[in-house]
N, C-alpha and C positions, 0 to 999 in steps of 0.2 A: 431690314424690315421694310424700308420702300420699294428694295428691288423686287421682293417677293410679291409686294403689292400691285406692281406692274405688271409683273406676271398673270397673275388672277385676273386684274380689274385695267384692262386698257380697249382701243379703240375697236382691235379686233376681234375680242371678245364680245365684245359690245354688239357687235354684227352679228355673230353667232348667235347668241340669245334672243338678240329680235326676231332672227330667222325661227327659233323652236316658238317664240311666242307666236309670230305671224301664222306658224303651221295650224297650232292648237285653238285658234281663235276664230274660226269661219263657220260655225255654228248655224249663221241666217243662211247658208248655202245650203244648208242639208233639211231643210223643216219638211220636203217630201220623205224623209226618212219614220221621222214620228207624227206628222201630222194625221196619218189616219188612226192610231190609235189615241191620239187627243179628241179626234171627233168623235169617237163610237165609244168612249168612256165619260166623254162631257154629255154627249148627247147634241151635239150643231151639227144644223145643217150646213151643206155646202158654204151657202152663202156668210153664214157664220164664222166659219174657220177661215174663208179667206178676207175677213175683218183682222181676224188675229194675225192674219201671214202680213198684210197691209201694215199693221205696227210694228210687227217684226221688221219690215222694211224699212219702216221709218227709226225705228231704233237703231239699226244698221247706220245709218245714212247720215242722222243727226249728232254730228260730230261737236257742234259751237261748246257746248260743256267742257267735253275736252280741250279743247282748244284755248278757253279762259282758263283753266286749271293748268295746264303746261304753261302758258305764259306767265302764271303767276309763281309757280315754285321754281321754274329751270331757269338757270341762272344764263346772263346774254350778254355779250363781249360788243363792247360798241367798235366797230370795223374803223371807226375815224379816231378814237381817242384811246383804243387799246385795253379800255378798263372797264371791269363789270359793271352794265346796268341791272341794279337786282330791285325785286318789291319786296316791301315788307313781310311777303309772305316765305320769298325765299329760301329764309333760313329754315324752314320747317322741312326743307329735302329738295331731291330734284327729279330728274323725270322718274324713279322708281315710283315716287307719289302717285302719280297718273296712273302705273301701271296698277297699284296696290288698288287704287278706285275701281279701277276696270276689272282686275280679278274678282271684287267684293261683288259687283254686278253681277256678272256672268254668273257666280256661285249660286246667290239671291233670287236671279230670274227663273232658271232653270229648275234649282231645286225646287221652287213651288211648282213649278208646273210637273215635276218631278211625281210631288206629293200629291198632288191633286190626280194625275193619272193613275196612280197605285194604289187612292182609296185614303193616304193618311190624314189628308184633310176632307173637309164638305168642297163639292164642285163650287168654284167661286162665281159670281156672276162674269159674263161678259165682259164687261170693261174692265174688272180687275184682272182677270186672264189677259187681256190685251196689255195691260201696264205690265205684266209678269213676262210678257213676250219683248215687250218693247224694252222693259229692263236688262232684262239679258242679251239681248241682240244690242242695245247701246254700248252693254262695256268694250263688245269689238272696238268702238270709235276709241275708247281711251287707249286700250292698247297700240291700233296703227296710228292714231295720232303721236306717240311717243316714239315707236320706231322709226318712224320714217323722219319726221321733223329732226332727231337725235343725230339720225343717218345725215341728213343734209347739212347739220351740221359740223360733223365728224368730216364730211368728207365734202366740202364744199366745191371743189375743179369738178369733181365726175357726180354732181348731184343730181344728173338722170339715170346712171350707172347704179345706186345705191336705192334710188326711188324704186327702182325699175324691180328691183331684188326684192325691197321689203312688200311692194305691190303684189309683186308675182308671187311671193308665198301666201299670199291672203287668197290670192285664186287659187292657187294648189289645195290650200286647207279641206276646203270641200273633199275631194278626191282624198285625200289622207285620211280624214276623219271617217270617211266610208268606209277604208281597208282597215280601219280600227274595230268598228262596227262589223265587217262580215268576220273578224279573227276572233273578239272576245264577246260579242251581245248575241252570238248566234241567231242571229235574225230577232232579237227582240228590241223594240222600240224603246219600251221602259227603261232597262239598261241601259241603253244608247242614251236617253234623257242623263240619267245621273251621271255615264262619264261625262256628258257636257259640261255638267255644273262642277265636276270635282277636276278632271286633266286640266283644263287651262288654268283654273285658281292654283292648282299643285304646281304647273311649270314656270306662274311668273312669279310664284312665291320663292319659287329654286333659282331662278334668274334675274330677278330683278334689281337688285343691286347691283348687276354688272350694267346696268344701263347709266351712263353718265356721259356727258359732253368733254369731249377731247378736243379742243380748239387749237389742234398742232399747227403750226405756220409751217408744212411740210405737205406738198403734193405728188409727191413720190410714192402713189399707193397704187397704180392702177393695177401692176403685174397682180395684187393679191387680190383687187379686186373683182380682176377676170378669174383667177383660181376658184371665186366664190359665184360666178358666173356659170362654169364650167360644171360644177357643182351641181345648182341647180338647174342645169340642160342634162344633167345625166338623170336625177330625178325625175325630169317630165317624161325624158323617155321611157322609162321604167314603169311610171304610172300609166302611161300610155299603153304598155305593153300588156301589161297586168289588167288594166279596164277591157280592154280587148279580149283579152285569155276569159276572164271571169264572163263575159257576154255569149263565149261559146262552148264553154266546159264547165262543168261544177268539180268543182275540188273537194278533195275530203279536207279534214281538220288540218291533217297536217301539213296540207298542201298550201294551205293558208297562213300557216304561223309561220313556215320557211319562207312565204312571201314578206310576211309584216316584218320578220327579222332583218331580210336583205335591207328592206326599206328603212329601217330603225338605223343599220350601218350607213345606210347613204345619207343620212339627215345627221347622223354624227360627224362627217366629214367637215362640216366648217368651224369645229372646235381645232380640229387639226390644222388646218387653215389658219386657223387665229395662232396657233403655237408656234407657225413655221413664220409666218411674219412678223410675230413679237419677235424670235429668235433674232432674224435677221436685220431688223431693227434696231436690236441690241447691239450686234456684232458690227455693225454699217456705225454706228455711233463708239463703238470704243475703238474700234480699228482705224476706222477712215478720218475723223473727225479730231480734231483736236481742239482743245479749248481757244476760243476766239479773245482774242485782246484787243477793245476799240479805247483808243485813246483820241482826247485831241491836240496838237500841238500849240504853240503859240500865238499863230496866225491864222488858228482855228479850221484847219485841217482836219482830214479824217483819216485814221493812218489804222489799218485792218492787219490782224496777223494770223493766218490761217495756215496751217503745213501741211496739210494733205486735203485741201479742198479737190472732191472730183471735176475733171474735166467737163465743161459744159454745163456743170452748174454754180458756176462763182454768182454770187449775189452782186450785184452793182449797189453801191448808197452812192447819196447825193446828203448834202449839208442844207439844214435848213434852219434858220434861224430860230433864235429860244431866247424869252424875254429875262431869263436868268445866268444869258452869257455862257449857257452851256450847250453843246452840239446833241440835237437830235438826229435819230437813225431812221431812216424810210427807206422802203423798199424800191426800186425805181419800176422793177418788174414783180408786182405781187402777186398778178396772174387774176385779181380778183377785182371786181369796181367796187368800190365801196356805193352802197347806197346813198343816196342824197338824203331821203328821207327814210325812216325805219315807221310807216303807217299802222296805225291800227285798227279795229273793224270798222270804226266811223267813219273815219277819213277815207278808208280803200271804198266806205260806199257810196261816197262822194263823189269816186270818178268814173268817168265812162268807162276804163277799162275792166272796173268791176262787173256793170252789168254787160259787158260784153262776154265774158268770162262766164257770166252765170246762163244768158239765155243761150250762148254756144253748149254747154251741159248740159240744162232743160231739153233741147232740141235733139242734140247731138246722142248724150251718153240714156237720154229718156226714149229714143227712139231703139237702141241697141238693148235696154233693158224688158224693151214691148217683144221685141225680136224671139228672146230666151223665154218668157212666161210665156207664149205661145207655140213654142218649137213643137210639142208633142199634136199638138190640133193641126197644126198645119202641115204637119206627116202624116197624119192620118185621113185630111181633106182629100190629099196627093197619093193617096195609096201605098206609101211606104209601110211594110212590113215593122212588127212590135220590135223586134230585136233591130231592124235598120234604125228607129227613132231612138231605141234604148244607147243604142251605140253613137247616135247624133246628139242626144242631149247630153253624153259622157264625156264627149270628145268638147264639147263647147267651153267647157272650163281650161281645156288644154289652149285652144286656140286665145280663151282671154288671159291665163297667164302666158304666151307668146307675145302678145300684143302688149301686156302690162312691162316685160322683160323686155321684149323688143325696142319698144317704144323709147325707154330709157337710157339704152345703150346708141341707137341710130342718132336720139336727139345730140347726145354727148357726141357723138364722131362727126355730126355734120356741124357743130358748135366749132369743134377743136380743127379739125382738119378742114374742112371746106369754107368756114366761115357764114354758113346759114343759119337764123334764127329757129328759135323753136318754134315761135309760134307756125311757120312754114310748113314745118313737120307736122301740126296739129291740124291745119288747112288741108293738109295734103291726104291724110287719113280720115277725115271728113269726107271728103269728096269721093273717095273712094267706099266710103260707106252708102253713100248715094247706090253707087253702082250695085254692092251688096243686096239691097231694098229692092232695086228693078228687078234681079235676078228672082229674087223668092216672089215676085208680085207675078212673071211671067207662068211660072207654073210647069216648066218643060219638066222630063224626065231628068234626074237627077242633079236637079236646081239645089235642092240642100246640102248636095256635097259641096258646094260651089259658094253660094249667098251667105249661108252662115258663118261658113269660114273667114268672107271677108270683113263682116258686121260685126263675130267676134275679135278680131286681132284690131280692127281696128275700136271697138268699144273700149279692149283692154288698153291699148297704147292712148289716148286721152286719159285713162286715172292716171297712167306716169308722166304726162306730159301735163296735167293741169297744174299738180302739187308744185312742179316744178318751176313753170312758167310764174306760178302765182307769188313764189317766194323770190324770184328775179326781179317783178315789176313790184311787190309791195315788200319786200326786203322780208327776214328772215324770222325777226322777232316776236310777231302774231301772226305767224304764215299759219299755225294750226289755227288759230280761231278764223282767219278768211278764208283759208281755204275748205276748211269744214261747213261756212255757211254757205261758199260756192257749191258746194256738194249738196247739200241740204236740196238742190231744187234738181236733182236724179231722181227721185222715187216719187217728187212732184210728176214731174215730168214720164215717169212710167206710167203714174196712177192715169193722167190723163188720157195718153197713146194708148194703155193698155185696154182699159175700161171703156172709157169714153169713144176710143174710135175701131181697135181692133176687135174687143167684144161686140160693141156697141152694132159695128158692120155685120158679125159673122151670126149672131142673132137675127139679124133679118136675115140672112140668104140662109137659114138652117130650117129645117123642115118641123113641122109643129109635132109628129108622130115621138121621133125620140130626141128631138132637139139639137141635131147635128148638121154636118155639110158635109157634102161630097164634091170635090168638085175646083178647078182652078178659080171659078168666080168667088170664094169662100174670103179668099184674102186678096184677091188681086188690088181691090180697090183700097182696102186699109194700108198696105204695101206701097203702094204709089201715094199715099199722102204722109207715108214714114217719108219713102225718099224728098219728099218736097220738104218736110220739116227737115230732114239730116242738110238739103239744103239752103234752109234757112241758115241754121248753125254754119254750115261753108263759108255762106257771106258774110256773117259773122265772125269768124274767123279769119279768114282776109283782111276785114276792115281792122280785126286785131294787129294782124302781121304788119299790114301798112301804119300804123298809128305807133307803134314800138319798133320802127324800123332802125329808128335814128339811135336810139337808144341802144339796141340790141347791136349795132355796130361798132359802140362805145364798148361794152361787154367783149364782143369779139376782137377788137383791135387788142385788146388790153390779155385775150387770153392768148390769142395766137405768137404773141412776143414771149408770153409766159412757156408756152411751150416749144418756141422755136430755139428755146435756151437747152 
């Protein structure tokens, strides 16, 4: 019975289930699909609609509640004692509890919006509609927090890679959901709203019990993580192809259905990888490893017995004193530097490192959000065609994904192979983001085919780097709460830079007749300011690199020893 459960519930099926939950929960990225019908049925003007959108963004980024719930219900094993550290609420369940809470929020929030749009209920007051938008989008943070933190605990040696995969599928979710909209909703945004209420909730209920913490002391899983990564890249390439195809060709229903079926087959591949990975692990366990007998001789020396240990993977042991006269076993090359202190949120907020990450996110990621929020207006002011603008907006999600996915992989590579700390890569991406903002500000022909690419990739990369760095500096026990508090600065930065900087300057430059602006001058000043803000983030990132250099040197030395074996 236990072996059968291992085939259904293991760390590999946990990854596959998390991928499906991640791609289904990105409703906040598709607001433009249902915003016109929301505006017309509720009688909103543009300002009121923008207010609802702001609360949607706040909900999608306010993850403190999800972090607190995860810390309360998910067991944590202390790296020093090896014993589980549980709160009084842990007995209520595990990560699936957080997923269930997020699914309920998504369902309730979008169901009320749908009911209001189709007339099942009277149009609610604007503050109530803002609450529905916040509630539906806030469910995304519960799902995202669970999948990211659980993945980090299950694959600690390659935290950047697993976080890159999880964050990458959140970035892709908008593109995938839009394909479902084209295939099944027949251009009807009200049906799409109903789908946003039901689909994520259904997938979460179906797969949430596969989300568990498997703290297995085995770092030999890079090959299978790479398989997940290859499938992810294939899905991205396929989405990019069909997005470009749909922008130039009007497909019949059978064509849209055929494209969707292929997409679902690709999305099912992670479960095939999970089965293969579990099969190989089971075979390796049964055929390669014999039961290891450890005994102590009378003089206290450690004797180990292993008949088929694979070459290069022998563990080195050292004798540790024990108060009870017994021999304790510790690995000399465990590959992970135990955190001296697992900080909670209040302890982290009392450190300089926390506020450096906070300022870096509000400046760097805030400027990135300001770019995508104004992409259409920038293209119009510079004379780009509607098709070009639509392509650029659609492809932004691809650049965002590439940054999220590549940032995790590259950070693991430079840590394990080069011995370079992750904050160095974060600083480099912020420096490249400055160049991207300057390119957009110059306004030369074709600048939007280069500037937004740099900004989008660097923006996405920081969404992978930030949670990984947070877990390494402050520990993983309360990582969900700490990181989500830092991430709350992103919508704040977006509001300040999008509304108070970019929007304000555009309105000053716009003509009074039609409130529009044509020419390079419309956005030059604002994007030079964004470049300056990104430079501020670069300086804080550089300061964080120097502050944590000694700590990361210890982490790198331990990991290089581990992966050199």
